[in-house]
RODO-2510 file (C-alpha; in nm, 4 decimals, decimal comma):
residues 286
     n   res          X          Y          Z
     1     m    -2,4058     3,5976     6,1264
     2     t    -2,4189     3,8532     5,8467
     3     a    -2,1987     3,8393     5,5396
     4     p    -1,8933     4,0660     5,5442
     5     e    -1,9401     4,3976     5,3738
     6     r    -1,7999     4,4364     5,0227
     7     n    -1,5573     4,7252     4,9733
     8     a    -1,7043     5,0061     4,7721
     9     g    -1,4320     4,9847     4,5085
    10     a    -1,4412     4,6095     4,4693
    11     t    -1,5612     4,4547     4,1446
    12     e    -1,8096     4,1716     4,1365
    13     h    -1,5772     3,9486     3,9312
    14     p    -1,1961     3,9322     3,9511
    15     s    -1,0003     4,0478     3,6512
    16     t    -0,8291     3,8060     3,4131
    17     g    -0,4993     3,9017     3,5688
    18     q    -0,6249     3,8118     3,9150
    19     l    -0,7526     3,4757     3,7926
    20     s    -0,4218     3,3963     3,6251
    21     a    -0,2255     3,4846     3,9352
    22     h    -0,4529     3,2699     4,1517
    23     s    -0,4312     2,9753     3,9114
    24     a    -0,0521     2,9993     3,8963
    25     s    -0,0333     3,0068     4,2753
    26     a    -0,2615     2,7030     4,3044
    27     a    -0,0610     2,5141     4,0424
    28     t     0,2616     2,5895     4,2269
    29     a     0,1111     2,4646     4,5526
    30     r    -0,0049     2,1419     4,3863
    31     a     0,3371     2,0860     4,2302
    32     a     0,5084     2,1359     4,5669
    33     d     0,2697     1,8796     4,7169
    34     v     0,3905     1,6077     4,4763
    35     l     0,6908     1,4002     4,5813
    36     l     0,6947     1,1260     4,3166
    37     e     0,5535     1,1098     3,9666
    38     a     0,5640     0,8112     3,7351
    39     r     0,4816     0,9390     3,3878
    40     r     0,3637     0,6809     3,1353
    41     i     0,6138     0,4160     3,2389
    42     g     0,6555     0,1274     2,9945
    43     k     0,8469    -0,1977     3,0355
    44     r     0,8558    -0,5000     2,8053
    45     f     1,0085    -0,8428     2,8652
    46     g     1,0322    -1,0035     2,5231
    47     g     0,6730    -1,0421     2,4050
    48     l     0,5231    -0,9457     2,7417
    49     q     0,4241    -0,5823     2,7997
    50     a     0,4658    -0,5748     3,1775
    51     l     0,3936    -0,2013     3,2112
    52     d     0,1953    -0,0085     2,9540
    53     g     0,1965     0,3684     3,0105
    54     v     0,1558     0,3549     3,3897
    55     s     0,1257     0,6926     3,5636
    56     i     0,0918     0,7553     3,9366
    57     t     0,1368     1,0611     4,1566
    58     v     0,2455     1,0263     4,5191
    59     r     0,2010     1,3303     4,7438
    60     r     0,4296     1,4277     5,0270
    61     g     0,3354     1,2805     5,3620
    62     e     0,0833     1,0250     5,2414
    63     i     0,0656     0,6482     5,2456
    64     y    -0,0006     0,5475     4,8860
    65     g    -0,1096     0,1935     4,8049
    66     l    -0,0448     0,0000     4,4853
    67     i    -0,2588    -0,3108     4,4393
    68     g    -0,3588    -0,5537     4,1686
    69     p    -0,3701    -0,9249     4,0873
    70     n    -0,0536    -1,1325     4,0628
    71     g     0,1338    -1,0373     3,7460
    72     a    -0,0281    -0,6933     3,7243
    73     g     0,3114    -0,5170     3,7161
    74     k     0,3370    -0,3801     4,0685
    75     t     0,6837    -0,5101     4,1553
    76     t     0,8035    -0,4362     3,8014
    77     l     0,7096    -0,0723     3,8589
    78     f     0,9002    -0,0772     4,1896
    79     n     1,2027    -0,2315     4,0196
    80     c     1,2004     0,0347     3,7486
    81     l     1,1642     0,3109     4,0084
    82     t     1,4527     0,1815     4,2212
    83     g     1,7007     0,1121     3,9420
    84     l     1,6855    -0,2687     3,9300
    85     y     1,5211    -0,2582     3,5863
    86     s     1,5564     0,0003     3,3137
    87     h     1,2191     0,1170     3,1827
    88     d     1,1550     0,1370     2,8091
    89     a     0,9317     0,4437     2,8079
    90     g     0,8256     0,7331     3,0271
    91     e     1,0046     0,9003     3,3158
    92     f     1,0094     0,9270     3,6924
    93     r     1,0223     1,2647     3,8644
    94     f     1,1134     1,2939     4,2299
    95     d     1,1028     1,6029     4,4479
    96     g     1,0475     1,8238     4,1437
    97     a     1,3299     1,6903     3,9245
    98     a     1,3936     1,4028     3,6852
    99     l     1,4997     1,0933     3,8793
   100     d     1,8190     0,9162     3,7747
   101     t     1,7223     0,5485     3,7882
   102     g     2,0483     0,4286     3,6348
   103     s     2,1416     0,2250     3,9419
   104     p     1,9972     0,1412     4,2850
   105     d     2,2674     0,3390     4,4682
   106     r     2,1829     0,6555     4,2758
   107     v     1,8165     0,6122     4,3594
   108     a     1,9007     0,5592     4,7271
   109     r     2,1136     0,8736     4,7348
   110     s     1,8216     1,0629     4,5794
   111     g     1,6088     0,9788     4,8842
   112     i     1,4173     0,6603     4,7934
   113     a     1,4582     0,3383     4,9940
   114     r     1,2829     0,0064     4,9489
   115     t     1,2234    -0,3373     5,0913
   116     f     1,1691    -0,6527     4,8871
   117     q     0,8888    -0,9022     4,8433
   118     n     1,1349    -1,1791     4,9365
   119     i     1,3412    -1,0918     5,2446
   120     r     1,6977    -0,9984     5,1508
   121     l     1,8899    -0,9771     5,4741
   122     f     2,2504    -1,0782     5,5365
   123     g     2,1552    -1,3803     5,7421
   124     a     2,4996    -1,4572     5,8880
   125     m     2,5552    -1,0956     5,9940
   126     s     2,4235    -0,9465     6,3146
   127     v     2,0985    -0,7550     6,3297
   128     l     2,2980    -0,4398     6,4057
   129     d     2,5387    -0,4911     6,1157
   130     n     2,2471    -0,5335     5,8740
   131     v     2,1221    -0,1857     5,9634
   132     m     2,4718    -0,0359     5,9562
   133     v     2,5099    -0,1632     5,5980
   134     g     2,2087     0,0509     5,5082
   135     r     2,4101     0,3646     5,5875
   136     h     2,6614     0,3050     5,3077
   137     s     2,4946     0,5560     5,0757
   138     r     2,5342     0,8307     5,3391
   139     t     2,8968     0,7658     5,4376
   140     r     3,2039     0,9614     5,3293
   141     g     3,4955     0,7522     5,4497
   142     g     3,6976     0,5712     5,1827
   143     v     3,9228     0,2688     5,1616
   144     f     4,2334     0,4495     5,2893
   145     g     4,0485     0,5877     5,5902
   146     a     3,9256     0,2397     5,6763
   147     i     4,2759     0,0892     5,6423
   148     l     4,4519     0,3648     5,8344
   149     r     4,1737     0,3951     6,0935
   150     t     4,1796     0,7731     6,0788
   151     a     4,0032     0,9805     6,3431
   152     g     3,7407     1,0867     6,0898
   153     t     3,6689     0,7288     5,9911
   154     r     3,6387     0,6157     6,3520
   155     a     3,4024     0,9027     6,4313
   156     e     3,1869     0,8190     6,1290
   157     e     3,1711     0,4508     6,2244
   158     s     3,0634     0,5445     6,5763
   159     a     2,7909     0,7700     6,4359
   160     i     2,6729     0,4922     6,2027
   161     r     2,6555     0,2468     6,4916
   162     n     2,4590     0,4879     6,7093
   163     r     2,2174     0,5644     6,4273
   164     a     2,1660     0,1928     6,3631
   165     l     2,0945     0,1291     6,7320
   166     d     1,8421     0,4150     6,7307
   167     l     1,6650     0,2593     6,4321
   168     l     1,6579    -0,0833     6,5949
   169     g     1,4923     0,0778     6,8940
   170     y     1,2495     0,2514     6,6580
   171     v     1,1302    -0,0822     6,5138
   172     g     1,1485    -0,2659     6,8463
   173     l     1,4580    -0,4785     6,7845
   174     q     1,7297    -0,3114     6,9913
   175     e     1,7439    -0,6022     7,2380
   176     r     1,8311    -0,8386     6,9522
   177     a     2,1089    -0,6251     6,8019
   178     d     2,3825    -0,8874     6,8468
   179     e     2,1864    -1,1862     6,7162
   180     q     2,2294    -1,3216     6,3649
   181     a     1,9601    -1,1866     6,1354
   182     r     1,8562    -1,5336     6,0193
   183     t     1,7607    -1,6330     6,3750
   184     l     1,4875    -1,3683     6,3984
   185     p     1,1205    -1,4652     6,3678
   186     y     0,9675    -1,3829     6,0302
   187     g     0,7876    -1,0659     6,1413
   188     d     1,1035    -0,9341     6,3058
   189     q     1,3000    -0,9948     5,9852
   190     r     1,0474    -0,7792     5,8014
   191     r     1,0914    -0,5024     6,0567
   192     l     1,4696    -0,5344     6,0296
   193     e     1,4428    -0,4784     5,6559
   194     i     1,2449    -0,1625     5,7222
   195     a     1,5072    -0,0427     5,9724
   196     r     1,7813    -0,1007     5,7141
   197     a     1,5854     0,0950     5,4541
   198     l     1,5295     0,3814     5,6992
   199     a     1,9053     0,3924     5,7596
   200     t     1,9415     0,5624     5,4204
   201     d     1,7376     0,8602     5,5508
   202     p     1,4749     0,8386     5,2738
   203     q     1,2052     1,0864     5,1842
   204     l     1,0099     0,7985     5,0256
   205     l     0,9951     0,4457     5,1666
   206     a     0,8784     0,1855     4,9140
   207     l     0,7520    -0,1347     5,0779
   208     d     0,6970    -0,4431     4,8599
   209     e     0,4399    -0,6698     5,0306
   210     p     0,5680    -0,6131     5,3849
   211     a     0,2746    -0,8035     5,5411
   212     a     0,3248    -1,1162     5,3297
   213     g     0,3383    -1,4223     5,5551
   214     m     0,2519    -1,2304     5,8722
   215     n    -0,0086    -1,3350     6,1235
   216     a    -0,2760    -1,0940     6,2479
   217     a    -0,0719    -0,9662     6,5430
   218     e     0,2345    -0,9061     6,3260
   219     t     0,0224    -0,7279     6,0661
   220     n    -0,1260    -0,4965     6,3286
   221     a     0,2230    -0,4155     6,4584
   222     l     0,3360    -0,3459     6,1009
   223     r     0,0441    -0,1124     6,0446
   224     a     0,1323     0,0846     6,3587
   225     l     0,4956     0,1068     6,2458
   226     i     0,4019     0,2355     5,8990
   227     e     0,1700     0,4954     6,0511
   228     r     0,4518     0,6062     6,2825
   229     i     0,6965     0,6312     5,9907
   230     r     0,4526     0,8558     5,8038
   231     a     0,3906     1,0652     6,1157
   232     d     0,7659     1,1165     6,1423
   233     g     0,7820     1,2711     5,7949
   234     v     0,8531     0,9847     5,5551
   235     t     0,6173     0,9283     5,2624
   236     v     0,5237     0,5623     5,2079
   237     l     0,4566     0,3770     4,8808
   238     l     0,3086     0,0361     4,9555
   239     i     0,2531    -0,2764     4,7457
   240     e     0,0329    -0,5168     4,9358
   241     h    -0,2066    -0,8075     4,8724
   242     d    -0,3762    -0,7643     5,2090
   243     v    -0,6657    -0,5521     5,0834
   244     k    -0,8042    -0,4936     5,4323
   245     l    -0,4694    -0,3503     5,5409
   246     v    -0,4419    -0,1300     5,2318
   247     m    -0,7923     0,0090     5,2551
   248     g    -0,7572     0,0855     5,6247
   249     l    -0,4092     0,2328     5,6025
   250     c    -0,3620     0,4165     5,2733
   251     d    -0,4683     0,7710     5,1883
   252     r    -0,4957     0,6891     4,8179
   253     v    -0,4722     0,3709     4,6149
   254     a    -0,3803     0,2890     4,2549
   255     v    -0,4847    -0,0364     4,0912
   256     l    -0,2885    -0,2112     3,8153
   257     d    -0,4207    -0,4865     3,5902
   258     f    -0,2192    -0,6438     3,3074
   259     g     0,0358    -0,3618     3,3279
   260     v    -0,2217    -0,0826     3,3006
   261     r    -0,3429     0,1519     3,5740
   262     i    -0,7180     0,1107     3,5865
   263     a    -0,7953     0,3320     3,8869
   264     e    -0,6408     0,5798     4,1312
   265     d    -0,8443     0,7324     4,4137
   266     v    -0,9189     0,7258     4,7853
   267     p    -0,9952     0,3790     4,9271
   268     a    -1,3705     0,4363     4,9618
   269     v    -1,3995     0,5133     4,5895
   270     i    -1,1665     0,2308     4,4857
   271     q    -1,3790    -0,0205     4,6760
   272     r    -1,6869     0,0834     4,4741
   273     n    -1,5116     0,0862     4,1352
   274     a    -1,6698    -0,1811     3,9157
   275     e    -1,3550    -0,2399     3,7106
   276     v    -1,1470    -0,2821     4,0252
   277     i    -1,4001    -0,5254     4,1706
   278     r    -1,3882    -0,7284     3,8504
   279     a    -1,0087    -0,7256     3,8188
   280     y    -0,8991    -0,7621     4,1779
   281     l    -1,1279    -0,7224     4,4749
   282     g    -1,3715    -0,9775     4,3470
   283     a    -1,1010    -1,2264     4,2585
   284     g    -1,0491    -1,3544     4,6129
   285     d    -0,6816    -1,2497     4,6293
   286     d    -0,7107    -1,0699     4,9604
***
């Protein structure tokens, strides 16, 4: 196949103006591709510098892994992002704007939902009610509507219930909707937490060690669920000690060690990084 003919009036090299326009367009496209940025986040607890200038960039539609040894600062970063801790330095930007991390409810309304390393379900409540609670940040009815049982309040409650049932079906728990949450097997409790987080309609789902304590079958089911969540348009930020799961699931991975980001790249590169091998992969924590 021959090369296309060059127009007679075309120049061999583009002008400076053309280069600038192209660069600006490319920069705009890259910026639009970014959903979350952590910019030089710092957090100190007394004499311990838990996070020291940590920066990560999570792109829309990817599964982004965050790994590191115990005490590396992973959950601290999550807690700063989701409003449980206030960070001492740096900023978070989400969907192109500064993120207000003043409280967890503000973060949830911004479009970020999370699960926790230690399961935090309402054990005495039903499976269905646990997911319905997750809709609180998207509801409009107030105290008076609830007391007076207005038509608008009843319609909203019905919509919340239907949405919660849909999400239970999504994670495979619809048949257990009326059971108490504490009676579920461990893996099902993890999936219930994910359903509750999805009830907030997030753009970004932050999962803190969701495979912890799972057996191989439960881990495989979790992996399929996370892949489905991403396929359905939700970006995933994942903390996980199961290195095999992370490397097989994530598009890119960042590695923390002693509160510092020591690497960020695709899994194949991370696995060959000598500093990562020294700090984490070679430590037997997988």
